[in-house]
N, C-alpha and C positions, 0 to 999 in steps of 0.2 A: 469425542464429541461427534455426533452424526450431523450431516448437512441437513438443516431443517428444510421443510417443504416451502416456506416463504422465501428462502434464499434461492432454491431451485424450482422455479415454476416452468411451465411448458415453453415459454418464450426463451428463457435462459438455457434450457436444455437444448433447444434448437440452435441457439447461438454457440454453445459449447461444441455441438456437433459440426457446425460450420467451421469453427476454428480447427477442429481435428481434421476435417476433410481438406482444408486449405494448406495445412502444414504451418509455415510461418506466415502470418498475415497482419493486417492492421484493422483499426476500428471501422474505417470506411467500407471495407469489403464486407464486414459482418453486418453493418447497417444495410448495405445494398442487398445482400442475399437474404437477410432475415425480414426485411421490411420494417424494422424497428427504428425509432428515432435515435439520434446520436446520444442524447442524454440518457436514454434507457440502456443503450449499449455500453456507455462509459461506466454507468453504475454497475452493470453486470460484470464488466472487466475488473472493476475494483473488487467486487465480491469474489470473483474467481481467483484473483491474485491473493486476496486475504486468506483464502482456504487452500491455496497451493494447487489449484486446478490448472492454472496457466502460469507461464513464466515470461516476463518481458525480456526481450533480447536486445533492445536499444532502437533508437530512432522511431519510436512509436509502434514497433512490431512486437509480436508475442507469439507463443506457440503453446500447445497443450502439453501438460506434464504427464508423467506416468500415472500419477494420482488422478488426473482428469480423465485419462483413457480408462482407468479402472472403474471410475464412477460411471462412465457411459456404458461400459460392458455390464456393470451391475444392473443398470436400467434396462438394458437390452435382454436381460435374463440369461446371460451366458454362464450362470453358476458362480460368479465371483462372490466371495463372502461379503457380508455387510461391510461397507466402507466406513471407517472411522478416521477422523482427522485428529492427530495428536497436537492439540493447540499449543501445549507447552513446548513441544519440539519446534513448531513453526515460529513461535515467539523467540525461542533461543536462536534460531537461524537468522531471523530478521535483526535481532540484537547484534549478532556477530557481524552482519553486513553493516550495521550502523557504526560499530566500533571501527571497522576497517575504513569507512568513509571519514570518520572524525580524524583518524590518523593521517589521512591524505591532506587535511586542511592545515594551514599554517597556524602558528601560535597566535592566539588572540582573534582569530576569525570568528565571525558570528555564525550561529547555527539556530535553526528554528524547527518547529513541528512540520511546517510545509516543506522545508528542505529535506527532512527525513522522509516525508511522504513521497516526494518526487524521486529521491535517490534510491530508496530501497523498495519502492512501489508497494506501499501499504496504506491502510486507511488512517483517518485522523485519530481514532481511539488508540490503536496500537502505537502509532507514532508518538502520541503524548506519553504513553507508558514508557516507551523506549527512551524518550528525552529525559524523563524523570529518573530512569535507571542509570543513564549515562551520567547524570548529575550526582546521584547517590554513589556511584562507583568511582567518581573522581576523574572521569574523562573530560568533563566540561565544567564550567563554573557559571554561576548566575550573577547578574548585577541589575540594578535599576537604572533606567534611562528616562529622562523627561522627554515626552513627545507632546508638542503643542507650541503655543506662541509665548514669547517672552518679550517684555518691554523693559529696557534698562536693567536687565538681569532679574527682573521680578516676573515670576511665572504667572501667566494669565490663564488662558484656556488650554486645557490639556490634562495629561495625567502621566504618572510614572508607569512604565511598562517593565515587566520582568523580562530581561533579555538573557541570552546564553552565548558563551564564547568558549573556544577551545583553550586548553591550558598549555 
C-alpha cells in the first residue's frame, strides 16, 4: 500500500523532516518548529506511527525510522524506489507487541482498546482489530459487566458493557 496524499500533506512532510533533523524529539518541539497546533501534530504523529514512519521511544519521545527516512529521500528525488508499506507486516508486528504486553499482565487483569493503543502506539482501528484477534486466539476472554446505577440489586440506568480480561 502506498502512502496516500491525504495522509502526507505539505504540513506533515515538514513535521516529518523536523523529526528527522531533531533525532529523538517530542511533540512540543515539532509544534514549535512547524508552527502547527498540538492537535494537528498529535494526529500526524499517530498517522506516522501507524505507517511505521516514526517509532515511539518512551516518555513522549519518538524518532524517525528507516522507513520514514526512505520516504523523505523519495520525496527529495534521490532516486529511491517508490515506497510501499506492507500493511500486513505492520499489523503482524503490532499484534506481536500486543501479545507480549498481554503476557506481562497478571491473570484476570482487564484490557481495553485504549490500553492497546497506548501501549503499542497504534490507532483505534488497528487496536480494535488486535483486541478481537487476541480474543479469537485465546489470549484474552470477554465478559459482560453492568455499568450504571442499581437500587436494591435492581438495575436502573446503565447498560452491560463487553469487557476483556487476561486468561
